Structure formats: C-alpha cells, structure tokens
C-alpha positions as CSV (number, residue, x, y, z in Angstrom):
1,M,0.0,0.0,0.0
2,S,1.3,3.5,-0.9
3,A,-1.1,5.8,0.8
4,I,0.6,9.2,1.3
5,T,0.9,10.3,4.9
6,N,3.6,12.3,6.6
7,K,5.9,12.6,3.6
8,P,8.7,15.2,2.9
9,S,7.6,18.4,1.3
10,L,7.8,19.1,-2.5
11,V,10.7,21.3,-3.6
12,R,9.2,24.6,-4.6
13,S,10.0,26.0,-7.9
14,V,9.9,29.7,-6.8
15,S,11.9,31.4,-4.2
16,S,10.3,32.1,-0.8
17,S,10.5,35.9,-1.3
18,S,8.5,35.8,-4.5
19,F,6.2,33.2,-3.2
20,S,5.1,35.3,-0.4
21,H,3.6,37.8,-2.7
22,Q,1.4,35.4,-4.3
23,S,-2.3,35.3,-3.4
24,K,-3.7,32.4,-1.4
25,E,-5.7,31.3,-4.5
26,S,-2.5,31.2,-6.7
27,R,-0.7,29.2,-4.0
28,H,-3.5,26.8,-3.8
29,H,-3.6,26.2,-7.6
30,E,0.2,25.6,-7.6
31,D,-0.2,23.1,-4.8
32,T,-2.9,21.3,-6.7
33,A,-0.8,21.2,-9.8
34,R,2.2,19.8,-8.0
35,I,0.2,17.2,-6.3
36,I,-1.4,16.0,-9.4
37,L,1.9,15.8,-11.2
38,C,3.3,13.9,-8.2
39,V,0.4,11.3,-8.4
40,E,0.9,10.9,-12.1
41,N,4.6,10.5,-12.1
42,R,5.6,8.8,-8.9
43,S,6.1,5.1,-8.5
44,S,4.3,3.1,-5.9
45,S,7.3,3.6,-3.5
46,C,7.8,7.4,-4.1
47,N,7.4,9.6,-1.1
48,R,7.3,13.0,-2.6
49,C,3.8,14.2,-1.6
50,N,3.3,17.2,0.7
51,A,1.9,16.1,4.1
52,S,1.2,19.7,5.1
53,I,-1.1,20.0,2.1
54,L,-2.8,16.6,2.2
55,S,-3.2,16.2,6.0
56,S,-3.5,19.7,7.4
57,S,-5.3,19.0,10.8
58,T,-5.8,16.4,13.4
59,L,-9.5,16.2,12.3
60,D,-8.4,15.4,8.7
61,R,-6.2,12.6,9.8
62,I,-9.0,11.1,12.0
63,D,-11.3,11.3,9.1
64,M,-8.8,9.7,6.9
65,E,-8.4,6.8,9.4
66,L,-12.2,6.3,9.6
67,S,-12.5,6.2,5.9
68,K,-9.4,4.0,5.2
69,W,-11.2,0.7,5.4
70,L,-13.4,1.7,2.6
71,F,-10.6,3.3,0.7
72,E,-8.7,0.1,0.7
73,L,-11.6,-2.2,0.1
74,S,-11.4,-4.2,-3.2
75,L,-14.5,-5.7,-4.7
76,P,-14.9,-8.2,-7.4
77,K,-15.0,-6.5,-10.9
78,E,-18.8,-7.3,-11.5
79,V,-19.8,-6.0,-8.1
80,E,-17.7,-2.8,-8.4
81,A,-19.2,-2.2,-11.9
82,I,-22.7,-2.3,-10.3
83,F,-21.6,-0.3,-7.3
84,S,-20.2,2.5,-9.5
85,V,-23.8,3.3,-10.7
86,P,-25.2,4.7,-7.4
87,A,-21.7,5.9,-6.5
88,C,-21.7,8.3,-9.5
89,F,-25.1,8.6,-10.9
90,F,-26.2,11.5,-8.6
91,G,-23.4,13.8,-9.5
92,L,-24.0,13.4,-13.3
93,I,-26.6,14.7,-15.8
94,P,-29.1,11.9,-15.6
95,T,-30.0,12.9,-12.1
96,V,-31.8,16.0,-13.5
97,Y,-33.5,14.0,-16.2
98,L,-34.4,10.9,-14.4
99,G,-34.8,12.0,-10.8
100,P,-38.0,14.0,-11.1
101,I,-39.5,11.5,-13.5
102,G,-38.7,8.6,-11.2
103,L,-40.4,10.4,-8.3
104,A,-43.5,10.9,-10.4
105,I,-43.6,7.2,-11.3
106,L,-43.3,6.2,-7.7
107,A,-46.0,8.6,-6.6
108,L,-48.5,7.7,-9.4
109,S,-47.8,3.9,-8.9
110,H,-48.5,4.4,-5.1
111,G,-51.7,6.5,-5.9
112,Y,-52.8,3.8,-8.4
113,S,-52.6,1.0,-5.9
114,Y,-54.1,3.2,-3.1
115,N,-57.2,4.0,-5.2
116,D,-57.6,0.5,-6.2
117,K,-57.8,-0.5,-2.5
118,V,-60.5,2.1,-1.7
119,G,-62.5,1.2,-4.8
120,G,-61.5,4.2,-6.9
121,N,-61.8,4.2,-10.6
122,Y,-59.1,6.4,-11.8
123,N,-57.1,6.0,-15.0
124,Y,-53.4,6.5,-14.4
125,N,-52.3,4.3,-17.1
126,Y,-51.5,7.0,-19.8
127,A,-49.2,9.1,-17.6
128,L,-47.5,6.1,-16.0
129,T,-46.9,4.4,-19.3
130,M,-45.3,7.5,-20.9
131,L,-43.2,8.2,-17.9
132,W,-42.0,4.6,-17.8
133,I,-41.1,4.6,-21.5
134,I,-39.1,7.9,-21.0
135,A,-37.4,6.6,-18.0
136,V,-36.4,3.2,-19.7
137,I,-35.0,5.0,-22.6
138,L,-33.0,7.5,-20.5
139,S,-31.8,4.7,-18.2
140,V,-30.6,2.5,-21.1
141,T,-28.8,5.5,-22.6
142,F,-27.1,6.4,-19.4
143,L,-26.0,2.8,-18.7
144,A,-24.6,2.5,-22.2
145,A,-22.7,5.8,-21.8
146,W,-21.5,4.7,-18.3
147,T,-20.3,1.3,-19.6
148,F,-18.2,3.0,-22.3
149,F,-16.8,5.4,-19.7
150,L,-15.8,2.7,-17.4
151,R,-13.9,0.9,-20.2
152,G,-12.1,4.1,-21.0
153,T,-13.7,4.3,-24.5
154,R,-13.9,7.8,-25.9
155,W,-17.3,7.3,-27.3
156,P,-19.1,10.6,-27.9
157,L,-22.1,9.7,-25.8
158,A,-19.9,9.0,-22.7
159,Q,-18.4,12.5,-23.0
160,F,-21.9,14.1,-22.6
161,L,-22.2,12.7,-19.0
162,G,-20.8,15.8,-17.5
163,K,-21.7,18.7,-19.9
164,K,-22.8,21.6,-18.0
165,I,-25.0,22.9,-20.7
166,L,-27.1,19.7,-20.4
167,Y,-27.9,20.5,-16.7
168,L,-29.6,23.7,-17.8
169,V,-31.5,21.8,-20.6
170,G,-32.6,19.2,-18.1
171,F,-34.8,21.6,-16.2
172,P,-37.2,22.5,-19.1
173,W,-37.1,18.8,-20.2
174,S,-38.2,17.4,-16.9
175,I,-40.6,20.1,-15.9
176,G,-42.2,20.3,-19.4
177,I,-42.8,16.6,-19.6
178,L,-44.3,16.5,-16.0
179,Y,-46.4,19.6,-16.7
180,L,-47.8,18.0,-19.9
181,L,-48.6,14.7,-18.4
182,L,-49.7,15.8,-15.0
183,K,-51.0,19.3,-14.9
184,K,-52.5,19.5,-18.3
185,S,-54.1,16.1,-18.2
186,S,-55.5,16.5,-14.7
187,S,-58.2,19.0,-16.0
188,R,-60.0,16.1,-17.7
189,H,-60.3,14.1,-14.5
190,S,-62.2,14.3,-11.2
191,Q,-61.5,16.9,-8.6
192,Y,-59.8,14.3,-6.4
193,Q,-57.5,13.2,-9.1
194,Q,-56.7,16.8,-10.2
195,L,-55.6,17.3,-6.5
196,H,-53.5,14.1,-6.6
197,Y,-51.9,15.0,-9.9
198,N,-51.1,18.5,-8.7
199,K,-49.4,17.1,-5.6
200,V,-47.3,14.6,-7.7
201,F,-46.3,17.3,-10.0
202,S,-45.2,19.6,-7.0
203,L,-43.3,16.8,-5.2
204,A,-41.5,15.7,-8.4
205,I,-40.2,19.2,-9.3
206,Y,-39.4,19.9,-5.6
207,S,-36.4,17.6,-6.1
208,L,-35.1,20.0,-8.7
209,Y,-35.8,23.1,-6.5
210,L,-34.1,21.4,-3.5
211,W,-31.2,20.2,-5.7
212,C,-30.5,23.7,-6.8
213,W,-30.2,25.4,-3.4
214,T,-28.3,22.4,-2.0
215,V,-25.8,22.4,-4.9
216,L,-25.3,26.2,-4.4
217,I,-24.3,25.7,-0.7
218,V,-22.0,22.8,-1.7
219,L,-20.3,24.9,-4.4
220,V,-19.7,27.7,-1.8
221,L,-18.3,25.1,0.7
222,K,-16.1,23.5,-1.9
223,R,-14.6,26.9,-3.0
224,W,-14.0,27.7,0.7
225,S,-12.5,24.5,2.0
226,K,-10.6,23.3,-1.1
227,R,-10.1,20.0,0.7
228,Y,-8.2,17.4,-1.5
229,R,-9.9,14.2,-2.5
230,P,-8.6,10.9,-1.2
231,C,-7.6,9.8,-4.6
232,V,-4.9,12.4,-4.5
233,K,-3.3,10.7,-1.5
234,Y,-2.8,7.4,-3.3
235,S,-0.5,6.6,-6.1
236,R,-1.9,5.8,-9.5
237,Q,-0.1,2.4,-9.4
238,W,-2.0,1.5,-6.1
239,I,-5.4,2.6,-7.5
240,I,-4.9,0.5,-10.6
241,A,-3.8,-2.5,-8.5
242,N,-6.7,-2.2,-6.1
243,K,-9.7,-0.9,-8.0
244,S,-11.2,-2.7,-11.0
245,F,-12.3,0.6,-12.5
246,P,-9.5,3.1,-11.7
247,V,-10.7,5.5,-14.3
248,I,-13.1,7.1,-11.7
249,P,-10.5,8.1,-9.0
250,I,-7.8,8.9,-11.6
251,M,-10.1,11.3,-13.4
252,L,-11.1,13.0,-10.2
253,S,-7.6,13.5,-9.2
254,K,-6.9,15.2,-12.5
255,T,-9.9,17.4,-12.9
256,Q,-11.4,18.0,-9.4
257,A,-8.6,17.3,-7.0
258,D,-9.5,20.0,-4.4
259,E,-13.3,19.4,-4.4
260,S,-13.7,16.8,-1.6
261,F,-15.7,18.8,1.0
262,P,-18.6,18.3,1.0
263,S,-20.0,15.7,-1.3
264,G,-22.2,17.0,-4.0
265,D,-23.2,13.6,-5.3
266,V,-24.5,12.7,-1.8
267,A,-26.2,16.0,-1.4
268,S,-27.9,15.4,-4.7
269,A,-28.9,11.8,-3.7
270,A,-30.3,13.2,-0.4
271,A,-32.2,16.0,-2.4
272,L,-34.0,13.1,-4.3
273,A,-34.5,10.9,-1.3
274,I,-36.3,13.6,0.8
275,P,-39.3,13.9,-1.5
276,M,-39.7,10.2,-1.6
277,L,-40.6,10.3,2.1
278,Y,-43.7,12.4,1.3
279,I,-45.1,10.2,-1.5
280,D,-47.5,8.6,1.0
281,S,-48.8,12.0,1.6
282,T,-50.1,12.4,-1.9
283,N,-53.1,10.4,-1.0
284,T,-54.0,11.9,2.3
285,T,-55.1,15.2,3.6
286,T,-52.1,15.4,5.9
287,E,-48.6,16.3,4.6
288,F,-46.6,14.5,7.2
289,P,-44.5,11.7,5.8
290,L,-44.7,8.1,7.1
291,N,-41.4,7.4,8.8
292,L,-41.7,3.6,8.7
293,S,-42.4,2.5,5.1
294,T,-40.9,0.9,2.1
295,L,-40.3,4.4,0.6
296,T,-38.2,5.4,3.7
297,F,-36.1,2.3,3.3
298,L,-35.6,3.0,-0.3
299,A,-34.6,6.6,0.3
300,G,-32.2,5.6,3.0
301,T,-30.7,2.8,0.8
302,M,-30.2,5.3,-2.0
303,V,-28.2,7.8,0.1
304,F,-26.3,5.0,1.8
305,L,-25.1,3.4,-1.5
306,A,-24.2,6.9,-2.9
307,S,-22.3,7.7,0.4
308,T,-20.4,4.4,0.6
309,G,-19.7,4.4,-3.1
310,R,-18.2,7.9,-3.1
311,V,-15.8,6.8,-0.3
312,Y,-15.0,3.4,-2.0
313,F,-14.0,5.2,-5.2
314,L,-11.7,7.6,-3.2
315,A,-13.8,10.6,-4.2
316,H,-14.7,11.7,-0.6
317,H,-13.9,11.1,3.1
318,V,-16.7,10.0,5.5
319,A,-17.1,13.6,6.8
320,D,-17.6,14.8,3.4
321,V,-20.6,12.5,2.6
322,L,-22.1,13.1,6.0
323,V,-22.1,16.9,5.6
324,G,-23.4,16.5,2.0
325,A,-26.4,14.6,3.2
326,L,-27.0,17.0,6.1
327,T,-26.7,20.0,3.7
328,A,-29.8,18.7,1.7
329,G,-31.7,18.1,4.9
330,F,-30.9,21.6,6.3
331,V,-32.0,23.2,3.0
332,H,-35.2,21.2,3.1
333,L,-36.1,22.3,6.6
334,I,-35.3,26.1,5.7
335,S,-37.4,25.8,2.5
336,T,-40.3,24.3,4.3
337,Y,-40.2,26.9,7.0
338,M,-40.2,29.7,4.4
339,G,-43.3,28.3,2.7
340,F,-41.5,26.5,-0.2
341,G,-42.2,22.9,0.8
342,V,-42.7,19.7,-1.0
343,F,-46.4,20.5,-2.0
344,D,-45.9,24.2,-2.5
345,M,-44.0,24.3,-5.8
346,Q,-45.0,26.4,-8.8
347,W,-43.5,25.3,-12.2
348,W,-41.1,28.2,-12.3
349,Y,-39.6,27.9,-8.9
350,P,-36.9,25.5,-9.9
351,F,-36.0,27.7,-12.9
352,A,-35.5,30.7,-10.6
353,A,-33.4,28.6,-8.2
354,N,-31.4,27.3,-11.2
355,A,-30.7,30.8,-12.5
356,V,-29.1,31.7,-9.2
357,V,-26.9,28.6,-9.2
358,A,-25.9,29.1,-12.7
359,T,-25.0,32.8,-12.0
360,Y,-22.9,32.0,-9.0
361,A,-21.1,29.2,-11.0
362,K,-20.3,31.6,-13.8
363,L,-19.1,34.3,-11.6
364,S,-16.9,31.9,-9.6
365,E,-15.4,30.5,-12.9
366,K,-14.5,34.0,-14.1
367,K,-13.0,35.0,-10.6
368,S,-10.8,31.8,-10.6
369,K,-9.3,32.5,-14.1
C-alpha cells in the first residue's frame, strides 16, 4: 500500500520571497498542480507528496483513518461495476432528467394501488406508461454511456455525461414533460385526481428546487474549503492495482482534485430521497410523511449506496458525505419553513433557483481565471 501520509515536502519552484507575494488562491492552484503531477509521475514507492497540504489537521487525519477501510476495500469486478452506478449517478446529468420522472412514477404507482384498494376508478395508465417509456430510454442510454466510460472508450455519448449545458436543458425537459402529463391532463379528471396530480407534480419538481439550493451551498463550501480528495493521496499504481475501474478516481484526481468537501453527489442523492418520504402524503389530507415505510427504506438505501460508493472510489472522506447529506436536509427544513415545501411548488420555482446557481457558478469561474 502506498497511501501518502507524513511525507517530505515538495521542492518549490519559486523562491520564498516571490512566493510570499502570491495570493492564497494562486498558491493553492500551484499546490494542486504539483500534487497531481506527483500522483501521475511517482512510482508506488515514491514519497514526494506534501503532508502539510494533504493532512493539514488532526481532524483530517482522524477522518482519513475512519475512511481508510472503505478506501482500501477491493470488490470483485462485476460488483464494483454495479456499485459504480449509485456511487456516481447522482453527480451526473441523468439525475436532473431521471430524478423527477422517477419520483413521479413512484407517486403515481402508489396512488394507483391506493385508489384500487379504496375502490376508486381512476385511470393513471397513460401518464404512468409514458413516464415509464421515457425513464427506460434514459436509463438505457445512461448505462450504455457509463459502460463505455468505465472501459475508457472515448465514445461521444460518454463525453456528454458531465456537460454543464445539459444540466440547464434538463430543467425544461423534466418540468415540461411532467407539466404536460400531470398538470394538463388533470383538468380532464375528477377533482380528487386533479388534486393528486397537482401534488405529484409539485413533489417531483421539488427535487429540482431542493437540488439547486443544495448544490449552491455545496459549491460555496467547496470553494471555501478546497479539501483534497482521497484519490490524490494514493499513487496511480496503487489505485490501478486495487480498483477494478481506476478511471473514476484517476479522473477525479486530475480534474477536481480539491473538491472533496462536502460531497455534491451525496447531497444530490439526499435531495432526491427527501421527497420520496412524502409520497405517502399524496393520497391523504395530511402532509406529514410516514417514517416507517418501504419508501423510507428505499430513500435511505439510495443515500447509503451513494455515500459508501463515493468513499469506496476515493472521491470523498466520511465527513464529506455526512455533511453533503446534512446539507440537503438543512436546505429542506429552511425551504419548508419559508413556505417552499414539497407541495408548495409552482412550475417556475426550480427555474428561478437554477438561475441563481448558474449565475454563481459563472461568476466563480470568471474569478478563478
């Protein structure tokens, strides 16, 4: 094992006098570039990584020790391939496209079975069928692209998994489809079913609204903390030897080395999981979620797999994923308190929230150049 801890400092390429005049931001970028160069070039026995950069505090070292058992776990290739899906799905574009549609499918399916039990005669078949078709097509496309990515194939579809512009397109896509299938079609049904469709629509797009504000806080914290990912602390040779799909941690060490805290992927998973807890409420007059239900188990499992997966693939430490999940919960509580809860959404709320996030990201990008 060649995990990097307490190693001698890198030799600086500039004199201490000139280095002292550089901004903190500039020094951080230099440190990042040196660490990435060290990770790429050193052998498994090389000890050239800067301990003061990688393990800057006692809490960081404790967090590293708590996370190490997952870092150094090696799973069979087939299991790791399956595990990579929940580990990385929530930080990629398909979250915006599939997340709200998946929530709507669960809520409509739950409503259909509920109304069957009480003797209702409501036709959910059209909306459910269309949403299922869309979900299956998107899922197959994502899994195909993800398979090519894991294999290291430079297939065009695989390169679209992280395109920023597709996040923006995903909002009108998801909200438009849900509006047409739920809001528009509900006018042709009974008053009860109109209420149910409206609640399902609000619940589904709330995931996008919650996702936006959660991601905004995550971006601010990442920019402030600049914590290095665990994959930076292990040599490429060790990663290749111990992970069946090393492309994930190696890519992160090259492109997002200092974005460990907090975990945006887990925050996104929690932003999807929280509305799931309210699906039972779409069929009752109360809006309080049932705590002990299958949906609660599914929501918890989703966040758990995302959290452990991110740690396993050396993307985050334990503290990173915990804070990511708590961030989504915090934003949900504040939004609900301010009157923007799960069943209070208007179609334009997620667009407004997304505009704020996009503006912040653009300004941050310009500032960092």
